[in-house]
C-alpha positions in Angstrom: -107.2 28.8 -168.6 -107.4 29.2 -164.7 -108.1 26.4 -162.5 -111.7 27.4 -161.2 -112.7 25.7 -157.9 -115.1 26.8 -155.3 -113.1 28.8 -152.5 -113.7 25.9 -149.9 -111.9 23.4 -152.0 -109.0 25.5 -152.5 -108.8 27.4 -149.2 -105.6 27.6 -147.5 -105.4 26.6 -143.6 -103.5 28.9 -141.4 -102.2 28.5 -137.9 -105.1 31.0 -136.5 -108.0 29.1 -137.9 -110.4 27.5 -135.3 -110.4 24.1 -134.6 -113.5 22.0 -134.7 -113.8 22.3 -130.7 -113.7 26.1 -130.8 -116.0 26.5 -133.6 -118.4 24.4 -131.6 -117.8 26.6 -128.4 -118.5 30.0 -130.4 -121.1 28.8 -133.0 -124.3 29.4 -130.5 -122.9 33.1 -130.4 -123.6 33.5 -133.9 -126.8 31.7 -134.3 -128.5 35.0 -134.8 -126.7 35.9 -137.9 -127.6 35.2 -141.5 -125.3 32.4 -142.7 -126.5 32.8 -146.1 -124.5 36.2 -146.5 -121.1 34.6 -145.6 -119.4 31.8 -144.0 -119.4 32.9 -140.6 -116.7 30.3 -139.4 -114.8 31.7 -142.4 -115.4 35.5 -141.2 -114.2 34.6 -137.7 -111.2 32.7 -139.0 -110.1 36.3 -141.4 -110.7 38.2 -138.2 -108.3 35.8 -136.0 -105.8 36.3 -138.9 -105.8 40.0 -139.0 -105.5 39.9 -135.1 -102.7 37.5 -135.0 -100.8 38.7 -138.0 -101.5 42.3 -137.7 -101.7 42.6 -141.4 -103.1 45.6 -143.4 -106.8 45.0 -144.3 -105.9 44.8 -148.4 -103.2 42.3 -147.8 -105.4 39.6 -146.4 -105.5 36.8 -148.3 -107.9 36.6 -150.9 -108.9 32.9 -149.8 -110.9 34.6 -147.0 -113.2 36.5 -149.2 -113.1 40.1 -150.2 -111.3 42.3 -147.6 -114.4 44.6 -147.3 -116.8 41.8 -146.4 -114.4 40.6 -143.8 -114.5 44.2 -142.4 -117.9 44.6 -142.5 -118.2 41.5 -140.3 -115.8 42.3 -137.9 -117.0 45.8 -137.6 -120.5 44.3 -136.6 -119.1 41.5 -134.4 -117.4 44.9 -132.5 -120.6 46.7 -132.6 -123.0 43.9 -131.3 -120.3 43.3 -128.4 -119.5 39.9 -129.7 -116.1 40.0 -130.1 -114.9 40.1 -126.4 -117.2 37.2 -126.0 -115.8 35.3 -128.9 -112.2 35.7 -127.4 -113.4 34.7 -123.7 -114.9 31.4 -125.1 -112.1 30.7 -127.3 -109.6 31.3 -124.3 -111.8 29.1 -122.0 -111.8 26.3 -125.1 -107.8 26.6 -125.1 -107.4 26.2 -121.5 -109.4 22.8 -121.7 -107.6 21.8 -124.6 -104.4 22.2 -122.7 -105.9 20.8 -119.6 -105.9 23.4 -117.5 -108.5 25.1 -115.1 -111.1 26.9 -117.3 -110.4 30.1 -115.5 -107.2 31.8 -115.1 -105.7 32.2 -111.7 -103.0 34.4 -112.2 -103.0 37.9 -110.6 -100.9 41.1 -111.7 -99.8 43.9 -109.7 -98.2 47.0 -110.3 -95.4 47.8 -107.6 -95.7 51.5 -108.4 -99.3 51.8 -107.5 -99.2 49.5 -104.3 -98.9 51.8 -100.8 -96.7 50.4 -98.6 -95.7 51.5 -95.0 -97.1 54.3 -93.1 
């Protein structure tokens, strides 16, 4: 007989999971989505796991929920233009957590494309 526990009780935590501070930074972006159809924090955690590990969809750990559900939500976040804003807010939250300026001060230049001399 299998040990049947609710998913949230047995869900494993991964290094890519959102902290409470990070979730607070992006939760307002998800206010327009229906939280009854999926745990939105878990869907974002699953998307972050996939981005971080590069694992194939079908290898997504089952404790994130069915991979088809995660894919549907990721596609929706992308189609709505939400994923870049989520990434930007998470980057700002990480910079605050590390006590750095909220904006990056680094600039990159490609020496091959810079014209020098006459």
